[in-house]
C-alpha positions in Angstrom: 0.0 0.0 0.0 1.3 3.5 -0.9 1.3 5.5 2.3 2.3 9.1 2.9 1.6 10.1 -0.7 -1.6 12.0 -1.4 -3.4 11.8 -4.7 -6.0 14.5 -5.5 -9.3 13.5 -7.0 -8.2 15.1 -10.3 -5.1 12.9 -10.4 -7.0 9.7 -9.7 -9.6 10.6 -12.4 -6.9 11.3 -15.0 -5.0 8.1 -14.1 -8.3 6.1 -14.5 -9.0 7.9 -17.8 -5.5 7.0 -19.1 -5.8 3.4 -18.0 -9.2 3.0 -19.6 -7.4 3.3 -23.0 -4.8 0.6 -22.1 -5.1 -3.2 -21.9 -7.4 -4.4 -19.1 -5.5 -4.9 -15.9 -2.8 -2.3 -16.8 -1.2 -0.3 -14.0 0.0 3.4 -13.9 3.6 3.6 -12.7 5.1 6.6 -11.0 8.9 6.6 -10.6 11.8 8.9 -9.9 14.7 8.5 -12.2 18.1 10.1 -12.6 18.3 12.8 -15.3 17.2 16.2 -16.3 19.1 19.4 -15.7 18.7 19.2 -11.9 19.5 15.6 -11.3 16.2 13.8 -10.9 12.9 13.7 -12.8 9.5 12.1 -12.4 8.6 9.3 -14.8 5.1 8.2 -15.6 4.5 5.0 -17.6 2.3 1.9 -17.8 3.0 -1.7 -16.7 1.1 -4.9 -17.0 2.1 -6.3 -13.6 3.8 -5.2 -10.4 7.5 -5.9 -9.8 8.6 -7.5 -6.6 9.7 -4.2 -5.0 6.5 -2.3 -6.0 4.1 -0.7 -3.7 0.5 -1.0 -5.1 -2.6 1.1 -4.5 -5.5 0.2 -6.7 -4.1 0.6 -10.2 -1.0 2.7 -9.2 2.5 1.3 -8.9 5.5 3.0 -7.2 8.8 1.2 -6.5 10.0 1.4 -2.9 12.9 3.7 -3.6 10.8 6.2 -5.5 8.1 6.0 -2.7 10.7 7.0 -0.1 11.6 10.0 -2.2 7.9 10.9 -2.7 7.0 10.7 1.0 4.8 13.6 2.0 4.1 14.5 -1.6 0.8 15.5 -3.2 0.2 14.3 -6.8 -2.3 16.4 -8.7 -3.4 16.9 -12.3 -3.5 20.5 -13.5 -4.6 22.4 -16.5 -2.4 25.5 -16.9 -1.5 27.8 -19.7 1.4 25.7 -20.7 -0.8 22.6 -20.9 -2.2 19.7 -18.8 0.1 17.6 -16.7 0.6 15.7 -13.5 2.1 18.1 -10.8 3.9 16.7 -7.9 4.4 18.9 -4.8 7.3 17.2 -3.0 8.5 18.6 0.3 11.8 16.8 -0.1 13.0 18.7 -3.1 15.6 21.3 -2.6 15.3 23.0 -6.0 13.9 22.5 -9.4 14.8 23.6 -12.9 13.0 26.4 -14.8 11.0 24.0 -16.9 9.6 22.3 -13.7 10.4 18.8 -15.0 13.5 18.0 -13.0 14.6 18.6 -9.4 17.3 18.0 -6.9 17.0 16.4 -3.4 
């Protein structure tokens, strides 16, 4: 179970909407990977089954290492001038780049 990470209703609705277009039984994966101009970036993808080290909540997968880095975060789905996207407010980040895609811890 994914604890200490809050998903807004908009985020859950969008995840369910995206999964409705995938194979039945697919999962939405959220991960933190190395990269971007600030060192880390969020990665959103799909998977057909959980891995051994995944935490699972309904149809959402987060690997344990990413879940630790996301503790205390809120995941939202926003519609802004620059477009629609998932927005993660993570209290563990020290800084983020100008584009808002990558961050440092």
